[in-house]
C-alpha angles and dihedrals in degrees: 000000000000091000093049092048091050091050092055090054092060129088115262098259092047090046090055093051093046093047091050091051092051092049092049091050093049092046093050091049093052092047092049093050093048097048097043095044097051100045101044114128121178114239118240117253110266133204133213115266113254119210108203121199121233115271114263130159145209135191120263110247115256124254100084130090089248138042136195144151118270136180120288086219092062135074129220111233129182114247104249098185117124091246094050121127124209097266098045113113142169124229099210126193105202096190096044101040090231127136130190110201113209123196125183130187130182101219090195095214087295110144093197092053091045092052090048091053090049091050092047092050091053093046093050089055098042094051087074092059092097092066100023116099090198141359115207114198123194141158119241122196118206125215089260091057096256114147120221127192107221127195122192114192123202125203134043096318126144092234118045102173130035135168145167137190131189141170087213092232109061118348128061112176121180136172141179134190115229137177116205092208130082100238131141110260091231088072092044094049096103091050093045091053090045094053092042089062089052090050091052089051089050092051093045090055098038114130132168120231 
């Protein structure tokens, strides 16, 4: 109403120019709203690009009851948790934020201890069932004839790949891949596949001292 009143107070030629400007503004606004509202499409969620280095390996330093090859892009760290035993280590990838926890127990030809280790390995995998959409279990055989139980977990779980191998009399060797960050596994998929290849190399070269 204020605009219309002001327009009627103007001379005719100024009224014509002002009225034309108002109509042009209103028309442009309507056109803009119509075109932008009908064609809007939400963009798919994107993830940061991950540049992965080529696979290359080095020998684990001596001094433990086992040896294997591990990635040159990883560091060996002592497990500092309060439950850690002397030969428990972490294979840590500083640039990828990935960590492979390795535990080793000498079951000393003790059936009770062996059964406990088997039960613990199963429990540590099954505790992820709440968040896991699937758990795929398989048996891998290394070139030396060693059999490894492998568990691949799908879904947004903190550990996506777990395994253990044992000779049932002395050695019980277990590992699990973890990421200390809360990120959807879809975005971590390239890193998970990358580290899985390193784990397979580790298992294929695993030897007991």
